[in-house]
ZAKOL-922391 format. One record per residue: residue in three letters; x, y, z of N, C-alpha, C in turn. Coordinates in nm, 3 decimals. Atoms other than C-alpha are relative to their C-alpha. Layout:
N
REC   aa    neast   nnorth      nup   caeast  canorth     caup    ceast   cnorth      cup
REC  ala        X        Y        Z        X        Y        Z        X        Y        Z
...
END
This chain:
96
REC   aa    neast   nnorth      nup   caeast  canorth     caup    ceast   cnorth      cup
REC  unk    0.010   -0.022   -0.142  -14.659   17.907    7.602   -0.005    0.154    0.060
REC  unk    0.004   -0.175   -0.045  -14.593   18.304    7.582   -0.116    0.052   -0.125
REC  unk    0.101   -0.041    0.131  -14.870   18.342    7.293   -0.067    0.077    0.085
REC  unk    0.093   -0.017   -0.035  -15.138   18.554    7.409   -0.102   -0.103   -0.037
REC  unk    0.137    0.088    0.027  -15.492   18.403    7.440   -0.066    0.016   -0.143
REC  unk    0.056   -0.045    0.135  -15.579   18.611    7.125    0.018   -0.003   -0.119
REC  unk   -0.094    0.065    0.092  -15.286   18.483    6.948   -0.044   -0.123   -0.021
REC  unk    0.052    0.119    0.010  -15.393   18.116    7.030   -0.144    0.004   -0.053
REC  unk    0.103    0.030    0.016  -15.742   18.155    6.906   -0.029    0.069   -0.155
REC  unk   -0.005   -0.060    0.119  -15.672   18.345    6.613    0.053   -0.141   -0.133
REC  unk   -0.004    0.123    0.090  -15.731   18.039    6.326    0.122    0.022   -0.111
REC  unk   -0.094   -0.095    0.122  -15.514   18.277    6.027    0.103    0.002    0.042
REC  unk   -0.147    0.009   -0.001  -15.218   18.297    6.193    0.040   -0.126    0.068
REC  unk   -0.056    0.124   -0.081  -15.242   18.008    6.364    0.033   -0.144   -0.099
REC  unk   -0.005    0.081    0.099  -15.263   17.815    6.018    0.110    0.048   -0.041
REC  unk   -0.167   -0.074    0.024  -14.954   18.004    5.898    0.108   -0.058    0.116
REC  unk   -0.050    0.099   -0.096  -14.774   17.893    6.211    0.017   -0.134   -0.056
REC  unk   -0.005    0.117    0.013  -14.847   17.578    6.166    0.032   -0.064   -0.127
REC  unk   -0.048    0.030    0.141  -14.778   17.547    5.785    0.135    0.010    0.046
REC  unk   -0.171   -0.032    0.016  -14.408   17.670    5.908    0.019   -0.144    0.134
REC  unk   -0.075    0.099   -0.095  -14.386   17.447    6.258   -0.153   -0.070    0.054
REC  unk    0.129    0.031   -0.086  -14.665   17.211    6.337   -0.017   -0.057    0.147
REC  unk    0.036   -0.027   -0.156  -14.565   17.174    6.733   -0.059    0.077    0.039
REC  unk    0.089   -0.110   -0.075  -14.742   17.493    6.771   -0.105   -0.040   -0.004
REC  unk    0.199    0.065   -0.020  -15.078   17.293    6.761   -0.007   -0.010    0.124
REC  unk    0.063   -0.020   -0.150  -15.033   17.215    7.097   -0.043    0.078    0.090
REC  unk    0.062   -0.075   -0.071  -15.057   17.548    7.223   -0.097    0.089   -0.058
REC  unk    0.152   -0.093    0.050  -15.412   17.607    7.025   -0.062   -0.067    0.099
REC  unk    0.123   -0.029   -0.062  -15.734   17.681    7.174   -0.094   -0.168    0.007
REC  unk    0.137    0.124    0.057  -16.016   17.372    7.153   -0.027    0.030   -0.078
REC  unk    0.133   -0.021    0.120  -16.203   17.566    6.946    0.041   -0.002   -0.148
REC  unk   -0.041   -0.041    0.140  -15.942   17.598    6.707    0.039   -0.171   -0.033
REC  unk    0.011    0.135    0.005  -15.847   17.232    6.761   -0.098   -0.111   -0.096
REC  unk    0.149    0.031    0.096  -16.224   17.135    6.641    0.015    0.042   -0.127
REC  unk    0.027   -0.075    0.141  -16.161   17.364    6.304    0.021   -0.135   -0.081
REC  unk   -0.075    0.079    0.142  -16.137   17.108    5.995    0.076    0.060   -0.088
REC  unk   -0.081   -0.048    0.074  -15.990   17.305    5.797    0.177    0.025    0.052
REC  unk   -0.182    0.031   -0.068  -15.679   17.347    6.015    0.041   -0.126    0.039
REC  unk   -0.035    0.145   -0.089  -15.677   16.985    6.126    0.021   -0.080   -0.142
REC  unk   -0.027    0.024    0.116  -15.688   16.924    5.747    0.114    0.043   -0.068
REC  unk   -0.130   -0.071    0.051  -15.399   17.132    5.658    0.113   -0.123    0.113
REC  unk   -0.087    0.067   -0.034  -15.242   16.919    5.930    0.042   -0.118   -0.046
REC  unk    0.042    0.147    0.044  -15.331   16.587    5.819    0.034    0.009   -0.150
REC  unk   -0.104    0.030    0.123  -15.147   16.646    5.488    0.061    0.051   -0.006
REC  unk   -0.107   -0.041   -0.066  -14.907   16.798    5.593    0.096   -0.137    0.053
REC  unk   -0.005    0.150   -0.115  -14.834   16.483    5.874   -0.103   -0.097   -0.034
REC  unk    0.117    0.134   -0.024  -15.037   16.180    5.791   -0.042   -0.024    0.049
REC  unk   -0.026    0.067   -0.078  -14.923   16.005    6.080   -0.096    0.102    0.110
REC  unk    0.082   -0.045   -0.070  -15.131   16.253    6.301   -0.106   -0.041    0.033
REC  unk    0.129    0.048    0.006  -15.480   16.136    6.228    0.009   -0.076    0.102
REC  unk    0.013    0.096   -0.151  -15.386   15.862    6.503   -0.019    0.085    0.118
REC  unk    0.010   -0.049   -0.104  -15.347   16.127    6.745   -0.121    0.029    0.089
REC  unk    0.128   -0.078   -0.060  -15.627   16.225    7.031   -0.036    0.144   -0.038
REC  unk    0.049   -0.150   -0.003  -15.649   16.560    6.910   -0.102   -0.035   -0.153
REC  unk    0.088    0.003    0.090  -15.804   16.406    6.613   -0.098   -0.105   -0.047
REC  unk    0.106    0.119   -0.013  -16.050   16.167    6.712   -0.114    0.004   -0.066
REC  unk    0.144   -0.065    0.093  -16.341   16.315    6.554    0.027    0.002   -0.187
REC  unk    0.038   -0.018    0.174  -16.217   16.323    6.232    0.058   -0.192   -0.054
REC  unk   -0.084    0.062    0.065  -16.066   15.968    6.207   -0.145   -0.123   -0.033
REC  unk    0.125    0.058    0.044  -16.407   15.811    6.140   -0.051    0.106   -0.130
REC  unk    0.088   -0.027    0.075  -16.521   16.081    5.919    0.070   -0.036   -0.203
REC  unk    0.011    0.017    0.171  -16.542   16.002    5.549    0.039    0.107   -0.086
REC  unk    0.035   -0.099    0.111  -16.597   16.326    5.407    0.178    0.065    0.037
REC  unk   -0.168   -0.104   -0.059  -16.252   16.511    5.646    0.106   -0.157   -0.093
REC  unk   -0.097    0.160    0.054  -16.054   16.148    5.496    0.014    0.015   -0.136
REC  unk   -0.024   -0.020    0.141  -16.155   16.225    5.151    0.096    0.082   -0.030
REC  unk   -0.064   -0.116    0.050  -16.073   16.522    5.139    0.163    0.015    0.023
REC  unk   -0.188   -0.011   -0.007  -15.705   16.473    5.272    0.060   -0.104   -0.092
REC  unk   -0.017    0.122    0.107  -15.671   16.181    5.063    0.050    0.030   -0.161
REC  unk   -0.007   -0.079    0.131  -15.717   16.372    4.751    0.100    0.105   -0.024
REC  unk   -0.102   -0.075    0.030  -15.438   16.632    4.825    0.138   -0.135    0.046
REC  unk   -0.122    0.101   -0.063  -15.214   16.351    5.029   -0.033   -0.161   -0.003
REC  unk    0.014    0.121   -0.014  -15.254   15.997    4.945    0.065   -0.113    0.076
REC  unk   -0.062    0.069   -0.106  -15.046   15.887    5.235   -0.101   -0.032    0.115
REC  unk    0.091    0.046   -0.138  -15.316   15.919    5.456   -0.028   -0.109    0.059
REC  unk    0.012    0.102    0.006  -15.437   15.638    5.389    0.072   -0.142    0.071
REC  unk   -0.121    0.080   -0.073  -15.128   15.440    5.541   -0.033    0.020    0.150
REC  unk    0.001   -0.093   -0.155  -15.231   15.637    5.907   -0.146   -0.068    0.011
REC  unk    0.146   -0.026   -0.034  -15.609   15.553    5.872   -0.014   -0.183    0.089
REC  unk    0.026    0.146   -0.033  -15.807   15.237    6.047   -0.021   -0.067   -0.076
REC  unk    0.060    0.083    0.124  -15.919   14.954    5.930   -0.118    0.048   -0.053
REC  unk    0.179   -0.021    0.064  -16.299   15.056    5.902    0.067    0.110   -0.117
REC  unk   -0.018   -0.121    0.122  -16.173   15.384    5.670    0.077   -0.070   -0.119
REC  unk   -0.101    0.058    0.105  -15.916   15.156    5.507   -0.067   -0.138   -0.117
REC  unk    0.081    0.102    0.044  -16.180   14.907    5.430   -0.099    0.043   -0.086
REC  unk    0.092   -0.066    0.048  -16.413   15.165    5.282   -0.029   -0.006   -0.140
REC  unk   -0.013   -0.010    0.146  -16.486   15.145    4.909    0.025    0.124   -0.086
REC  unk   -0.034   -0.102    0.044  -16.485   15.491    4.838    0.135    0.084    0.003
REC  unk   -0.125   -0.037   -0.017  -16.192   15.549    5.012    0.132   -0.064   -0.091
REC  unk   -0.091    0.061    0.008  -16.005   15.283    4.873   -0.020    0.010   -0.199
REC  unk   -0.012   -0.055    0.126  -16.132   15.384    4.495    0.088    0.093   -0.008
REC  unk   -0.129   -0.103    0.016  -15.965   15.698    4.544    0.141    0.055   -0.001
REC  unk   -0.123    0.028   -0.048  -15.674   15.583    4.676    0.077   -0.078   -0.202
REC  unk   -0.039    0.114    0.104  -15.669   15.320    4.337    0.006    0.104   -0.122
REC  unk   -0.005   -0.057    0.133  -15.728   15.610    4.083    0.100    0.078    0.044
REC  unk   -0.060   -0.066   -0.055  -15.504   15.832    4.260    0.200   -0.045   -0.095
END
């Protein structure tokens, strides 16, 4: 709450903060929330977050999900049925 607007918008600083404390994400600006690299870091660390509203744009993004699965196969458990049934996603989880 007390972070300046500039700090909230600084991706690099926020990424380092989120690596230490994922709750910091709730103080991010919308442009930061839309940043795929940042969201990928969050999902790799906390796969269950894929179901949250902040991640709606990524829930059906095959490319995003494949990147996350390469780093943490537990992401699969939290995917929607459509993504769980995708052949490429299934192949990646079986090969890991």
